[in-house]
C-alpha positions in Angstrom: -32.1 -2.8 -24.5 -31.3 -5.8 -26.6 -28.4 -8.0 -25.6 -26.6 -9.8 -28.4 -24.9 -13.1 -28.0 -21.2 -12.9 -28.8 -20.1 -16.3 -27.9 -16.6 -17.3 -29.1 -14.5 -20.4 -28.8 -11.9 -20.6 -26.1 -8.6 -19.1 -27.3 -10.3 -17.5 -30.4 -9.3 -14.0 -29.3 -5.8 -14.7 -28.0 -4.5 -13.1 -31.2 -5.8 -9.8 -29.9 -2.5 -9.4 -28.0 -0.7 -6.6 -29.9 2.3 -4.8 -28.5 1.1 -1.6 -30.1 -1.8 -1.6 -27.7 0.2 -1.9 -24.5 0.0 0.9 -21.9 1.4 1.7 -18.5 -1.1 2.7 -15.9 0.8 4.1 -12.9 3.3 1.3 -13.0 0.8 -1.4 -13.8 1.2 -2.9 -17.3 -2.0 -3.4 -19.3 -2.0 -5.4 -22.6 -4.4 -2.8 -23.9 -6.2 0.3 -22.5 -9.7 -1.2 -22.4 -11.3 -1.8 -19.0 -14.9 -2.7 -18.2 -16.2 0.0 -15.8 -17.3 -0.7 -12.3 -21.0 -1.4 -12.0 -21.4 -2.5 -15.7 -19.6 -5.8 -15.6 -20.3 -7.3 -12.1 -17.3 -9.2 -10.8 -16.5 -10.2 -14.4 -16.9 -14.0 -14.3 -20.6 -13.9 -15.4 -19.4 -12.3 -18.7 -16.9 -15.1 -19.4 -19.7 -17.1 -21.3 -19.6 -14.4 -24.0 -15.8 -14.2 -24.7 -12.3 -14.9 -23.2 -11.9 -12.2 -20.6 -8.2 -12.4 -20.8 -8.3 -10.1 -23.9 -9.1 -7.2 -21.5 -6.6 -4.7 -20.3 -8.0 -4.9 -16.7 -11.4 -5.2 -15.0 -12.8 -2.7 -12.5 -15.2 -4.7 -10.4 -18.6 -3.8 -8.9 -18.5 -1.0 -6.3 -17.9 -2.7 -2.9 -18.7 -1.5 0.5 -17.8 -2.7 4.0 -21.2 -4.2 4.7 -23.6 -6.0 2.3 -26.1 -3.6 0.6 -29.4 -4.5 -1.0 -29.4 -1.1 -2.8 -32.2 1.4 -3.5 -35.9 0.5 -3.8 -37.3 -0.5 -7.2 -37.6 0.8 -9.9 -34.1 2.0 -10.1 -33.3 2.1 -13.8 -34.8 4.3 -16.5 -33.9 4.3 -20.2 -33.0 7.5 -22.1 -32.7 8.1 -25.9 -29.0 7.6 -25.8 -28.1 6.1 -22.5 -29.7 5.2 -19.2 -30.4 6.4 -15.7 -29.6 4.3 -12.7 -30.1 4.6 -8.9 -29.0 1.1 -8.0 -27.6 2.3 -4.7 -24.3 0.2 -4.5 -26.0 -3.2 -4.3 -23.2 -5.6 -3.3 -22.4 -8.5 -1.0 -19.9 -6.6 1.1 -16.1 -6.7 1.3 -15.8 -10.1 3.1 -18.0 -11.9 0.6 -16.0 -10.3 -2.2 -12.7 -11.6 -0.7 -14.0 -15.0 0.1 -16.2 -15.8 -3.0 -16.2 -13.1 -5.7 -12.5 -12.6 -6.2 -11.6 -16.3 -6.4 -14.4 -16.8 -9.0 -13.1 -13.8 -10.9 -9.6 -15.1 -10.9 -10.8 -18.4 -12.4 -11.9 -16.6 -15.6 -9.6 -13.5 -15.7 -5.9 -13.5 -15.1 -5.0 -9.8 -15.7 -4.9 -6.8 -13.4 -8.0 -6.3 -11.2 -9.1 -2.8 -10.2 -11.0 -2.8 -6.9 -13.7 -0.2 -6.9 -14.3 0.7 -3.2 -17.1 2.9 -1.8 -17.9 4.0 1.7 -20.1 6.3 3.8 -17.5 7.3 6.3 -13.7 7.6 6.5 -13.7 4.5 8.7 -15.6 2.4 6.1 -13.2 3.5 3.3 -10.2 2.8 5.4 -11.4 -0.7 6.5 -12.4 -1.8 3.0 -9.1 -0.7 1.5 -7.2 -2.3 4.4 -8.9 -5.6 3.7 -8.5 -5.6 0.0 -4.8 -4.7 0.2 -2.8 -7.7 -0.9 -5.7 -9.6 -2.3 -4.6 -11.9 -5.2 -4.8 -10.1 -8.6 -5.9 -6.7 -7.2 -3.3 -4.2 -8.5 -5.2 -0.9 -8.2 -7.8 0.6 -5.8 -10.4 2.8 -7.5 -11.9 5.0 -4.8 -15.5 6.0 -5.5 -16.0 9.4 -3.8 -19.5 9.9 -5.0 -21.0 8.4 -1.8 -22.7 10.7 0.8 -20.6 11.3 3.9 -22.9 10.3 6.7 -20.7 12.1 9.2 -20.5 15.2 7.1 -24.1 16.2 6.6 -24.8 13.8 3.7 -22.8 15.7 1.1 -20.8 13.5 -1.3 -17.2 13.1 -0.5 -16.3 14.1 -4.0 -18.0 17.5 -4.0 -15.4 19.4 -1.9 -11.6 19.6 -2.0 -11.4 19.1 1.7 -13.4 15.9 1.9 -11.6 14.4 -1.1 -8.2 15.1 0.4 -9.4 13.7 3.8 -10.5 10.4 2.4 -7.4 10.0 0.2 -5.1 10.6 3.1 -7.0 8.2 5.3 -6.8 5.4 2.7 -3.2 5.9 1.8 -2.3 5.1 5.4 -3.7 1.6 5.1 -2.8 0.4 1.6 0.3 0.0 -0.5 -1.7 -0.4 -3.7 -1.8 2.5 -6.3 -4.9 4.6 -5.4 -7.0 6.1 -8.2 -9.8 8.4 -7.2 -13.0 8.3 -9.3 -14.3 11.8 -9.6 -17.8 13.0 -9.9 -18.7 15.4 -12.7 -21.4 17.0 -10.5 -19.2 19.8 -9.3 -18.5 23.4 -10.3 -14.7 23.0 -10.6 -13.4 19.5 -11.4 -9.8 20.7 -11.6 -9.6 22.0 -8.1 -11.0 18.7 -6.7 -8.6 16.7 -8.9 -5.6 18.7 -7.6 -6.8 18.2 -4.0 -6.8 14.4 -4.6 -3.3 14.5 -6.1 -1.9 16.8 -3.4 -3.3 14.4 -0.8 -1.4 11.5 -2.3 -3.6 10.0 -5.0 -1.6 7.9 -7.5 -4.1 8.5 -10.3 -7.6 9.7 -11.2 -10.6 8.2 -12.9 -13.2 10.5 -14.6 -16.0 10.8 -15.0 -18.6 9.1 -12.9 -22.3 9.6 -13.9 -24.1 12.9 -14.3 -27.2 13.5 -12.2 -30.4 13.1 -14.2 -34.1 12.4 -13.9 -37.1 11.1 -15.9 -40.8 11.6 -15.2 -43.6 9.2 -16.1 -46.2 11.2 -18.1 -49.0 8.9 -16.9 -48.3 9.1 -13.2 -46.6 12.5 -13.3 -44.1 11.2 -10.9 -40.4 10.3 -11.2 -39.8 6.9 -12.9 -37.2 5.8 -10.4 -38.2 5.3 -6.8 -35.3 7.4 -5.6 -36.2 10.3 -7.9 -32.9 11.2 -9.4 -30.2 8.9 -10.8 -26.9 8.7 -12.5 -27.0 9.4 -16.3 -24.6 7.4 -18.4 -24.2 6.5 -22.0 -23.0 8.0 -25.3 -24.4 11.5 -24.6 -22.0 12.2 -21.7 -18.9 11.5 -23.8 -18.2 15.1 -24.7 -18.4 16.1 -21.1 -16.0 13.4 -20.1 -13.5 14.3 -22.8 -13.6 18.0 -21.7 -13.0 17.1 -18.1 -10.2 14.6 -18.9 -8.6 17.4 -21.0 -8.8 19.9 -18.2 -7.6 17.5 -15.4 -4.8 16.0 -17.4 -3.4 19.4 -18.1 -3.6 20.4 -14.5 -2.3 17.2 -12.8 0.7 15.0 -13.3 -0.8 11.7 -12.1 -2.2 9.3 -14.7 -5.9 9.5 -15.7 -8.4 6.7 -16.6 -11.0 8.1 -18.9 -14.6 7.0 -18.5 -18.0 8.2 -19.8 -19.9 7.3 -23.0 -17.2 5.2 -24.6 -18.6 2.8 -27.2 -16.0 2.5 -30.0 -12.3 2.2 -30.8 -12.4 5.8 -32.0 -13.8 6.9 -28.6 -10.8 5.3 -27.0 -8.4 7.1 -29.2 -10.1 10.4 -28.6 -10.0 10.0 -24.8 -6.4 9.1 -25.0 -5.7 12.2 -27.1 -7.4 14.2 -24.3 -4.9 12.8 -21.8 -6.2 9.4 -20.6 -3.7 6.6 -20.1 -6.5 3.9 -20.2 -10.2 4.0 -20.8 -13.2 2.4 -19.0 -16.3 1.2 -20.9 -19.5 1.2 -19.0 -23.1 1.4 -20.4 -22.0 -0.1 -23.7 -21.6 -3.5 -21.9 -25.2 -3.4 -21.0 -26.3 -3.0 -24.6 -23.8 -5.5 -26.1 -21.9 -7.8 -23.7 -19.0 -8.1 -26.1 -18.6 -4.4 -26.4 -15.1 -4.3 -24.8 -13.8 -7.2 -26.9 -15.2 -5.6 -30.1 -13.5 -2.3 -29.2 -10.1 -4.1 -28.7 -10.6 -6.0 -32.0 -11.2 -2.7 -33.8 -8.4 -0.7 -32.2 -5.5 -1.6 -34.6 -7.5 -0.7 -37.7 -8.6 2.5 -36.1 -5.0 3.3 -35.2 -3.9 2.6 -38.8 -6.6 5.0 -40.2 -5.3 7.8 -38.1 -1.6 7.1 -38.5 -1.1 6.0 -34.9 1.9 3.7 -34.6 1.6 3.0 -30.9 -0.9 3.9 -28.2 1.8 5.2 -25.9 2.5 8.0 -28.2 -1.1 9.2 -27.9 -1.3 10.0 -24.2 -1.2 13.8 -23.8 -0.6 14.2 -27.6 -3.3 16.8 -27.7 -2.0 18.7 -24.6 -0.9 22.3 -25.3 -2.8 22.6 -28.6 
């Protein structure tokens, strides 16, 4: 995948601040709804050489665990016709290194709301990570990734049953005062029941969707391309699935929803917000074009004008009930 160089002069994009783009995400004000998704933007500061990150609504940083993780064995990425597969395995330096090094560096290049994506393999890990991140400078929302296997529950992902989702939400709510958004996996039979379980357990918001499970096989070796076999499929092709699930969940739940999955244009943002999302995360598009989020923000006002949208706040849930 080719990366384009989108360098811009400091301050060049400050005129992107437009009151029509402002949104409220569970009490957190965003200057616009565009958020780089966890895992596709690192801890943010490495992207500051391409553009002024302060144009972003927020940043969801790389999935962080209690202890450092090297991740899964190589190869762990495979290209698809309209997206990619990854099985990175939550490679990250651990919560202590994030607090001591990554967050201060992040704050040097981004001054807006930070969303802390937290992962864990047991209730104790989730609790401890969230306890440590609570009160960290700039962190205004916790995004709980429940797609990890529960090592004390037979290896099944936390996000695949109502009971385990509710259990981890209740555990985390005991140790943090930050708004808690739960990032849901689409690899379930009934996304609505799991979303309701998270809300009933005290989640302040939801984020969906995470990646779909996929696989590629090397025709020469006749074996899976990725060492781990399967991986998470992301990119433009999952967009309709994401829109459908956002539509279903936002009709069934009263907490705010962050939309994610295949977003690559200003029109995609508008569509997700019409389905019920309050804000939108952009993932794989950042790996194709590092200025994807900035470009989407630049294009939003014109897209709104084309479709007669005066203010983004009027869009949320505008399609509900039709």
